[in-house]
N, C-alpha and C positions, 0 to 999 in steps of 0.2 A: 504493499500499498503506499508506504513512505520511501519511494525511490529518491536517489539523489537529486534528480532533476526536480521532482516534486516540492522537496525541501528546499532547494534553492529557489524556487519559484515563490514559496511562502516566505522565505526571507525577503525577497525583492518586494513583496507585497508592503511589508514595513518600511520600505525604502521609498515609495510613492509620495508621502507627505513631505519628503526632504529632497524633491527633485532639483529645486532651485540650488541648494546647497551642493547636491551631487553634481549638478551642471559645472558650478564653481570650482568643485574639487577636481573634475575632469580638466578643465581649462588650466588650473594651477599646476596639475600634474603634467599636462602637455607641455607648459613653458618649461617647468622643471626639468623634464626629461629631455626636451630640445637643447636645452642650456647645457645640461650633463653631456649630452652627445656632442655638441658643437664644439666644446672646449678641446677635446682630443684632436678634432678635424684642424682646428686653428694650429694646433702645436704640430701635428703630423704633416700637413699639407702647406698651409699659408706660410708658417715659419720655416719649416725645412726647404721650401722653395726658394727661399732667399739665400741659402748656402750654395752660392755658385762662385764662379771665377771672378765676378764683379760683385761680391758681397759689399754691401753698404749697412753700417750699423744702424744708420737713422731710418732705414725702411722697416725695421723691427718695432718701431712705435706704435704704429697702427694695429697691428697683430696683437701686440702686449696690452694694449689699451681694449681691443676687443675681447681679450681672454680675462681680463679683470672684470669687465662689464658682465660678460655671460656667467662668469663665477659668482659675482655678487647677486645677479639675477637668480641664479639656481638656488642659492642659499636662502634668498628672501621667500621664492614661491616654493621651495622645499619645505620651508616652517609653516607657510600657509597652508599647503597641501596636509601637512602631517595634523595641523590644528583642525582642518575642515573633516577629514577622516576621522579624527578621533571623536569629534563632536556628532558626526553622523552614527558612529558604532554606539556611543553612549545613549543618544536619543532613541535609536532603534530598541536597544534593550530595554530601555526605561518603558516603552510602549508593550514590549513582550511582556514584561514584569507586571505592568498594570492590567494587560489582558488575561494574564494567567490568574491574578488575584481576583478580578472580576469574574471570571469564569468560574472560579472556586465559590464565589458567593450565589452564583446562580445555577449550580448543579443540584439536581434533585436530591433529596436526603437518601434515596436508595443507592446513589453513587457513594455517597460518604459511607454508608453503612457497610457496603460490600467490599470495600477496598481498605487495606491496612493504611491507618494515618500517618504512619511513618513514611511509608513510600509515598503518599501524596505531598507530605512535607518536603520530602527529597526533591521531588519534580519542581515544587514551588521555588525552593531555594537553592540547591546545590546544582540541579541540571539547568535551571535558568542562569546561574553564574558561569557554568561551563559554556554554554552558549555564548554568553558574553565574552569569554575568552577567546572563543573561536572568531567572534565577529571583530574583536579589537585587534587581533593580531592576524588572524587569517584574512579577513576582509581588506584589511589595509595593505597587506603583502600582495594578495592576488590581484585587487584593483590597480595598485600601482605597477605590479610585474606586468600585467596584461597591456596596459599603456606603454611601458618601457620595450616590450618586446616588439609591439606594432611599430612603434617610432624607430627603434634600432633597425628593424628590417628595411624600413624605408630609406635610412641613411646609408645602409649597406649597399642597397640595390643602386642609390645615387654614385656612391663611390667606386664600387666595382661589382657589376651584376652577377659576374661567374662566381666568385668567392662566396657571395651572397646565397648563390643557389646551393652550394655544399652545406652551408650552414641550415637553411631551409629544408634541405632533404634529410639531414641527420637529426633534426629537432623531433620528430615522431618517436624516435627510440627514448627519448628522454620522457616525452608524455606517457607513452606506453607503459614504461617501466613503472611511472609514479601512479598511474591508474590501477595497475595489477596490484602493487603493494597496498594501495589505499583500500581497494576492494576486499583483499585479504584481511586487513587490519580491522576494518569497520566491524565485523562479525565479533570479534573480540571486545571491542569497545562497548558494543551493544549489550553484550553479557556482562561486562565490568559494571556498566551502569544500572543493570537489573539487580545484581548482587549489592551494589550499593545502597539501593532503595530497600532491599530485604535487611541490610544491616541497620539502616535508618530506622525502619519498623520495629525491629527488635530493640533498638536502644530506646524507643518511644516508650515501647511496653514496660521495659525496665525502670525507667524513670517515673512513669505514671503509677507503677505498681510496686515500687520499691519495698514498702513496708511489708507487703505479702510476700515477695520472695523472700526477704529476710526471715520472715516469721516461718515460713516452710522451710527454711535452709537450703534454698535451691540456688545459691550463689553460683556454686562450682557448676551444676547442671547447665545453668544459663550462661556461665562463661565458656564451656566446652561449645554450646550451640553458637556463640559468636566466633569463637575460634574456629569452627568449621567454616563459617562464612567467610571468615578472613583468611583461610587457606585457599578456599575457592577464589577469592578476590586476588590473592597473590599470584596464583597460576595463570588466571586470566590476564592479570595486569602485565605481567612479565611478558606474556605472550604478545599482547597489544603493543606493549611498548617497544618489544623488540622488533616486531613486523614494521613498526612505524618508524623506528629509527634505522631500519635497513634502507629506507628511502633516500635517507641522505648521501651515504656512500654511492649506491646506485646512481642517482642523478648526477653527481659529482664525477663519476666515472664517465658516464655518457658526455657530459659537459666538457671533460678533458679531451675526450676524443674529438669532438667538434673543434676545440681550441687547437689541438695538435694538427688536425685536418687543415684548417685556415693557415696555420704557420708553415706546414710543409707545402701546401699549394703555392702559398705566397712567395715562399723562398725559391720554388722552381720557376715561378713566373719571372722573378727578379733575375735568375741566373740565365734562364734560357731566352728571354726576350731582349731587344735592344731597347736603347731610349736612355732616359736620364735616371740612373741608378739611385740617385741620392732620394729623387722624387718617389721613386718605387718603394725605397724603404720607408720613407714618410706614410706613404698609402698604406703599406702592410702593417706600420706600427698603429695607424688609426683603426685598420681592420680588426687587429688583434684587441684593442681597446672596446671596439664594438662587439667583438665575440665574447669578451669577458662581462660586458654589460648585458649582452643578450642572455647569457647563461645565468647571470646572477639571480634573476627572478626564480629561475627552476630551483636554484639552491636554497633560496629564502623560503620558497613554499615548502620544500623537503624539511627544512629546519622546523616548520610549524605544522608538520604533517601529523604528529601525535595530537596536538592541540586540536586540528581540523577533525581528525577522525573521532575524537572523544566528543567535540563539539557536536557535531552530527548525530552520534549516538545519544547524546542529552536531548538534541533537538527532536529527534524522534519521540522520546518520551514526553517532552512539551507539548509536542503537536498531538499527541494522543489524547492529552489532558484536555488541549484547547478544543479538540473535535467531539469531545463526549457530548452526548445529547443534553441540551439544557431544558429547563422548564419550557413548556410550550408558550407560544406568544399568546398574550392574553389581552390584547388591543381591542379584540372583537367581543370580549366578555363583558359582563355587567358588575356594576358596583353593587354592594349591599346597600340597600336604600330603606330597609326596615330596621327596627331595633327591638323586635320581640324577643328573640333569644331563644327559639325553639330549634331543637334538632331532633331528626328522624332517621332512623335506618331501616331500609326495606330490603329484606331478603339478600342481604351482602355477604358475598363469598370474597375470600382473598387468600393469596398465597405470595410469599416472598420469592419462592423457587417454584415454577411450574411443575405441578404433580404433587406438591407437598402442601396441601391446604391448612391453613392456620385458623382462619375464621369461617364457620360453615352456617349459611342461612341465618344470619343475625338480623333481628328486626325489634326495634323497640322505640319509644319517643320520650324525647326529654322535654317536658312542657315548660312554658314561660315560668319563670320565678320558682321553679322546683328544685329540689336538691336530689340528685340521682347519685346512686352509690354503685360502683361496679367492684364485686369481690369475687374471689376465686384463688386457687392455689397457683403459685407461681408457675408460668409457662402456659396458662389457660387461655391467654390472648388478650389481657387487659389493656396492656400498653400500645399492643398492635391497633386495638380498637380506637385508642386515642390518636394514634399516628393517622388514622383514616378520618377522622373528625377533623383534624388539623389539616387535612388534605396534603399530608406529606407524601402519601402514596394514592394511586388511583385502584380503586376497587376492580376485581375480577369481573363481578357481576353483580346485579342489584344497584341501588342508588342511595345516597346520602342526601337528605334535605336540610337546608338551614332556612327557617323562616319560610318554608313551602316551597323553596327553590332548590333546583339541584345544584350542589356545589360545583360540579364540573362546568356549570355556566356562569359562575361567579369568579371574580379576580381573587386570585390567593391572597394578595395584600390586603384587600378590602375585608374579605373574610376574617383575616387573623387580627384585623384592627377591632373586631367585636368580641375577641377571645383573649383571655388573660390566663397564663399559665404558670404554675409552680411546679417544678419536677423534683423527683427524688435527688438527682445529681445537680449540685450547685454549679451557676456559671457566674463568675465576678472577674471583670477586666481589671487590669493594673490601673488604678487611678484612686481618688478619694472615695470613701464611704458615701459622701454627699452624691458624687458624680454616678456611683453604682445604683444608688436609690432613684435618682433622677433620670436614670436611662430610659424609664418608659413614659417620661414626660419631660423633655429637655428644658422646657421654660417654666419648670416648677420654681417657687420660690423656697427660701430657707424655711419657712413656717409650714409649708406643705411637706417638705422633706422630713421635717421634726415629727408631724402629726402622723404621718404615714409609719415612720419608726417606731412611734409610741404605739399605735394600734398592734403592729407586729411585735411588740415586746421587746423592741431592740433598742431603744432609746437609751436605757439604763446602761447597758454593757458598752454601748457606743461612747457614751460619755466618760467611761473610765478607760478609754484607750488613750494613748500618748497626745494625739492631736484631735481627738473627739471626731466630728463629722469630716474633718480634714486629713485624717489618717489615711495613708496610703495603703491599699490593699496589694499585696504580693506574697511571695513564698515565705517572706519573713514577718508576716504582721501579727503572728501569734494567735490567730482566730481560730476558734474550733470549728468543726464541720457544721454543728448546730448553729453556732453564732453566723456563719456565712449563710445558711439556709433562712435565718430570720431576716437578715438583709435581702434575700431574694424575695420574701414575702412581702418586705417593706416596699419593695420595688413594683410588686403587682397593687399594693393597696394605695400608691399615689396617682394610679390613673386606672380606676376600676373599669373595665368594660361590662357589657351586658351578660356575657357567658364567662364563667370561671371553670378551669379545668386544674384539678389539683392532683397530681400523680405521686402518691406516698409523699405529700409535701411535708409531713411531720414525722418522717421515718427517722431522721437524724437528730430529733430534739428528745431530750429527757422527758419523762412522764409529766413532771411537775410544769415544765414549761409549755408542754402540750395541751394542758387545761387552759392555760392563758391564750395559747394560740386558738384553741377551738372558740374561746369566746369572742375573739377578734374575728375569727372566720365567720361566726354566727352574724356579727355585724355586717361584714363585708358581702355575706351571701344575700342579706334581705334586699329582695326585690331584684334579685338576678337569677339567672339559671345557673345551676352549679353540677358539676360532674366530678365526682371524687373518687379515686381508687385508693383504698386502704387496706393494709393487712390487720390493723388492730381494729377488729369489727365493732367494738364498743365506741369507736368515734363516729359511726355512721347510723347509730341506732334510730335518730330521728329524721333519716332521710325519707322523703316523701316515695321514693321508688328505689328498691334495691334490686340489682341485676346480678344474678348468680351465674357465674361461668365455669364450664369444665370441658377441656380438651377442645376449645374452640368454639363451644356452643353455648348458648344460653338455655339452662336447664330449669330455672326458677326465676320467678319476678314477684314483686310484692313489698309490702313494708316490713319493717322488723316483727312486729306482732304476728302478721299473717304468715311469715316464713318460719317462725318458731312454732306456730300451731302446726304447720304442715308435718314438722318432724322429719323434714327431708335433708338434703345436701347441707342447706345453709345453716340449720339447727346442728348438724354434724360438726361443721366448721367453727360455729359461735363457741359451742361447748368445749371443742378441743383446745381452745386458746385459753 
């Protein structure tokens, strides 16, 4: 799918916005190369031609001035060329990095759930940086090299066309050698990038779950796993670097043959033909300089061959991410215009993997301003049901209605504006406590922040922090999991929508705090539709409707008293706790 030509075309797409700079870079490169090539011509032809029987020192003035001018011009435009090419490279990679991050924000939850997070992180960081290295060095050398090769050929044909033919005819040998080596090494660099992604994924797992690893004494086992990846990376890396490094001596050998052929043919031309020998020596000197200039780009490209091969391997992984299917276009969908807050599922079937159904024929209705509780053992499908209500996934069959409208016809962003969530896993970004609470309502004032924190029973412990609401939340903030959960609850309370979804929202809070939180929740739920998932069944005794799930099916519904009287599965769960 991602052939070299395809990847180059995709990179050139990022060059389009900077075509003016590119044209300027082309012009400055042309002037730089012409000046660089004209300097040896002045020395080898114009100055050497003056050394005859009637040599006059004063005649050297004009060639020397011309030499000085072209040298200065070459230096100036060479610097401008380098500046422009660097700016183009940096801005192109900036655009790629922005596109990758935007892609990450617009990928469906299914992609994030089904791919190792460490591998995704590696694509966003390490692989993008590797592409940058290739653009900065490879793009600069290749662009300048192509221009130099073309202009050098023109100068060589103008100077002496028959020697130029020798150079042009031998050039394919260098190109062919470089292509074969690049093709061979590319596979190794692709494998190297994959292994690096796996190592990043393993490292991310170890960092995120360090306490669990230590608790179970699995340090050595995970160290062995990492070493196995490292051994594979070593083998593939050595193979990749060796094959790439082989390009350098190979191209230099071919270029040496070209240089030697020019010298040999030129020497025979001087010896066997008549005419001005001094001038011929000057012409040969110029041609040898051109031959050196001509082969230099090939040598430079071979020097960055490993970077280019690694860069294209990383580019392939970046393009795979960029080409992932995004959330569908919602421009033709409707905004949620009602604020009733009713949910209904009708005969919903769902599976993460085709053939392995998770939810089976789910039907229920969450009425306006009612409290709905979903209970069942772990793995019964409670969280999956919430994922569907939030429209993180599409159902296999059946339909989900919000205020009597199919959510497939509603914009996701508009739907979620009417829903507030507190999850079992806390999420706080690095910033102040105040900013984290205000995340749900950026324009909230300090009084609203304090009121929300007070309702969430978080105000007291926040005030005991080093800087109160201005305390920076990071890895060293000293906050417990329960305290972080309280801040997440305060974030919801600062901007209460019509529908509340609480997925094990009090699971990380001690029993005493939970009592206070339940009081706050009762205030928060008043006048709102609430859907609550809870393991502690005592917290949902007053729910208007309790949905009991088992193995992806709804097996019982009713309020607490009704379900207890049935003496069914709910009664069994309630009395087992």
